[in-house]
C-alpha positions as CSV (number, residue, x, y, z in Angstrom):
1,M,122.7,35.2,133.5
2,I,123.2,38.3,131.3
3,L,125.3,36.3,128.8
4,R,122.6,33.6,128.6
5,L,119.9,36.3,128.0
6,T,122.0,38.0,125.4
7,F,122.7,34.7,123.6
8,S,118.9,33.9,123.6
9,I,118.1,37.3,122.1
10,L,120.7,36.8,119.4
11,L,119.2,33.4,118.5
12,L,115.7,34.9,118.2
13,A,117.0,37.7,116.1
14,A,118.8,35.2,113.8
15,A,115.8,32.9,113.4
16,P,113.9,33.1,110.1
17,L,110.5,34.7,110.1
18,V,107.8,32.1,109.5
19,A,105.0,33.4,107.3
20,Q,101.5,33.3,108.9
21,D,98.8,31.4,107.1
22,N,96.4,33.4,105.0
23,T,98.6,36.5,105.3
24,L,100.4,38.1,102.4
25,S,103.9,39.4,102.7
26,D,104.7,43.0,101.8
27,D,106.5,41.7,98.7
28,Q,103.5,39.7,97.6
29,K,101.2,42.7,98.1
30,A,103.6,44.8,96.0
31,A,103.5,42.2,93.3
32,G,99.7,42.4,93.0
33,W,98.7,39.3,95.0
34,Q,95.4,39.4,96.9
35,A,94.1,37.0,99.6
36,L,90.7,35.5,98.7
37,F,90.3,34.0,102.2
38,D,91.0,36.0,105.4
39,G,91.5,32.9,107.6
40,K,88.6,33.9,109.9
41,T,85.3,34.2,107.9
42,L,83.8,33.2,104.5
43,A,83.4,36.9,103.6
44,G,83.5,37.2,99.8
45,W,82.2,33.7,99.1
46,S,78.8,32.1,98.5
47,I,77.6,28.5,98.5
48,K,76.1,27.3,95.2
49,S,74.6,24.2,93.6
50,G,74.1,22.0,96.7
51,F,73.8,21.8,100.4
52,G,77.2,20.5,101.5
53,T,78.5,22.6,104.3
54,Y,81.4,25.1,104.7
55,K,82.9,26.6,107.8
56,V,86.1,28.2,109.0
57,D,88.1,26.1,111.5
58,A,91.7,26.7,112.6
59,G,92.4,29.1,109.8
60,C,91.1,26.8,107.1
61,V,88.0,26.6,104.9
62,V,86.5,23.2,105.7
63,G,84.0,21.7,103.3
64,T,82.0,18.7,104.4
65,T,79.7,16.3,102.6
66,I,76.0,15.7,103.4
67,A,74.2,12.6,102.0
68,K,72.1,13.2,98.9
69,S,73.4,16.7,98.2
70,P,74.5,17.4,94.6
71,N,78.0,18.7,94.1
72,T,78.4,21.8,96.2
73,F,80.7,24.8,95.6
74,L,81.9,27.7,97.7
75,C,82.2,30.4,95.0
76,S,84.0,33.7,95.1
77,N,81.7,36.6,94.7
78,E,84.2,38.2,92.4
79,T,85.0,37.0,88.9
80,F,88.4,36.7,87.3
81,A,89.7,36.3,83.7
82,N,93.5,36.0,83.5
83,F,95.3,35.2,86.8
84,E,97.6,33.1,88.8
85,L,96.0,31.3,91.8
86,T,97.7,29.4,94.6
87,F,96.2,27.5,97.5
88,E,96.9,24.6,99.9
89,V,94.5,21.7,100.2
90,K,94.3,18.6,102.4
91,F,91.8,15.8,102.7
92,D,90.6,14.6,106.2
93,Q,89.2,11.6,104.4
94,F,89.9,10.7,100.8
95,F,87.2,11.7,98.3
96,N,86.9,13.6,95.1
97,S,87.1,17.4,95.0
98,G,88.2,20.2,92.7
99,C,88.8,23.9,92.2
100,Q,86.6,25.7,89.7
101,I,88.1,28.5,87.6
102,R,86.4,30.9,85.2
103,S,83.1,29.2,86.2
104,K,79.5,30.3,85.9
105,L,75.9,29.2,86.8
106,K,73.2,27.7,84.6
107,A,69.7,26.5,85.1
108,D,69.3,22.9,86.4
109,K,66.3,21.2,88.0
110,K,68.3,19.6,90.9
111,S,70.4,22.8,91.7
112,D,68.1,25.7,90.9
113,K,66.9,26.0,94.5
114,Y,70.6,26.2,95.5
115,G,71.4,29.1,93.1
116,G,71.9,27.1,89.9
117,R,74.4,24.5,88.5
118,V,78.0,25.4,88.6
119,Y,79.8,24.7,85.3
120,G,83.2,25.4,83.8
121,P,86.9,24.3,84.0
122,Q,87.8,22.4,87.2
123,V,91.3,21.6,88.4
124,E,91.0,18.1,89.8
125,I,91.8,17.3,93.5
126,E,91.9,13.6,94.4
127,K,94.0,11.1,96.3
128,G,97.2,9.9,94.6
129,P,98.2,8.2,92.5
130,G,95.6,9.8,90.4
131,Q,94.6,12.7,88.1
132,S,94.9,15.7,90.4
133,G,95.8,18.9,88.6
134,Y,94.3,17.9,85.3
135,I,91.4,20.0,83.9
136,Y,87.9,18.6,84.0
137,G,84.8,20.2,82.5
138,E,82.4,20.4,85.4
139,S,78.9,20.0,83.8
140,A,80.8,20.8,80.6
141,G,81.7,17.6,78.9
142,G,84.1,15.8,81.2
143,W,87.9,15.7,80.9
144,Q,89.4,18.6,78.9
145,S,93.0,17.6,79.6
146,P,94.0,14.8,77.2
147,E,96.1,12.9,79.7
148,P,93.3,11.3,81.8
149,K,91.7,9.9,78.6
150,S,94.8,7.8,77.9
151,K,94.7,4.1,78.6
152,D,98.4,4.2,79.6
153,K,98.7,4.5,83.4
154,A,102.1,6.2,83.0
155,V,100.3,9.0,81.1
156,N,96.9,9.2,82.8
157,S,98.0,9.4,86.5
158,H,100.8,10.5,88.7
159,D,101.8,10.5,92.4
160,Y,102.7,14.1,93.0
161,F,99.6,14.6,95.3
162,K,100.5,13.8,98.9
163,N,97.8,11.8,100.7
164,D,96.9,12.9,104.2
165,D,99.1,16.0,103.9
166,W,99.0,19.6,102.7
167,N,99.4,20.0,98.9
168,V,100.4,23.3,97.2
169,Y,98.5,24.0,94.0
170,R,99.4,26.7,91.5
171,I,97.1,27.5,88.6
172,R,97.9,30.0,85.8
173,A,95.1,30.9,83.4
174,V,96.0,33.4,80.7
175,G,94.0,33.6,77.5
176,R,93.4,30.2,76.0
177,K,96.1,28.5,78.1
178,I,95.7,26.9,81.5
179,E,98.8,25.5,83.4
180,T,98.8,23.8,86.7
181,W,101.4,22.6,89.3
182,I,101.2,20.5,92.4
183,N,103.9,20.8,95.0
184,G,106.1,22.4,92.3
185,N,105.6,19.7,89.7
186,K,104.1,20.7,86.4
187,I,100.9,18.8,85.7
188,A,98.6,20.4,83.1
189,D,99.5,22.5,80.0
190,L,96.3,22.9,78.2
191,A,95.5,25.3,75.3
192,Y,91.8,25.6,74.3
193,D,90.7,26.2,70.8
194,E,89.0,29.5,70.3
195,G,85.5,28.2,70.4
196,R,86.0,26.3,73.7
197,Y,87.8,29.2,75.2
198,K,85.0,31.7,74.5
199,K,82.6,29.6,76.6
200,N,84.6,30.4,79.8
201,T,86.8,33.5,79.4
202,E,85.9,34.8,82.9
203,G,84.2,33.5,86.0
204,F,84.3,32.8,89.7
205,I,86.6,30.5,91.7
206,G,84.8,27.6,93.3
207,L,85.9,25.1,96.0
208,Q,84.1,21.8,95.5
209,V,82.5,19.4,98.0
210,H,81.6,16.5,95.7
211,G,78.3,14.7,96.1
212,V,78.5,11.3,97.8
213,G,75.0,9.9,97.1
214,N,73.5,8.2,100.1
215,N,76.7,7.9,102.0
216,Q,75.9,9.0,105.6
217,T,79.6,9.3,106.7
218,P,80.7,12.9,106.6
219,M,83.9,13.5,104.6
220,S,85.9,16.8,104.6
221,V,88.4,18.7,102.6
222,R,90.4,21.8,103.9
223,W,91.8,24.8,102.1
224,K,94.1,27.6,103.2
225,N,96.4,30.3,101.8
226,I,94.1,31.1,98.9
227,Y,95.9,33.8,97.0
228,L,95.2,35.3,93.5
229,K,97.2,37.6,91.3
230,P,95.3,39.2,88.3
231,I,97.3,39.2,85.1
232,T,97.0,41.7,82.3
233,E,97.7,40.2,78.9
């Protein structure tokens, strides 16, 4: 009995430690990473542009559509200029979403009563094969990455996004350059010209619930492990 107990203790001691969701390791903290989502509340975030809903469920931010709502965004109250951002995202049902970076608000008739219209660079989130990870100008002219504009399917889409599973996004925005990765695969490598860059040098992070028109069927998207590291050029 004693031998069995001792063996069990040794097995537990040898087992690797599993990182808890939404919790930074000591090494990450020392490297300057910060958690934007605490896994329990939406503290530090505000809903803008529409009336899609957001809640916390099982350690995840859950965004859900409501018929006739414009695009809705859960926006960080803090703004960021140069940074590296990572998060995990998963669709409950497949629809279009995105992550705003360096974004702002502007006046808009449909969205003014919801705080204004969110605009700025958006990192695409959609089912694969598709254009996830490329940069879209939300209320700012459409695609900014050149790849989605190509007529060649081998260029304008990829299958790195895992449908019905968690996907790890990494976004690095430093100066005029934005780079993205999905599940360790490099997707976007975009360098703005100086004029375009000056329009969005700093802004909030925004988690999108896309508008679905009159569709009455709720669709949801989940995020967790939202970490950001400011970068000093």
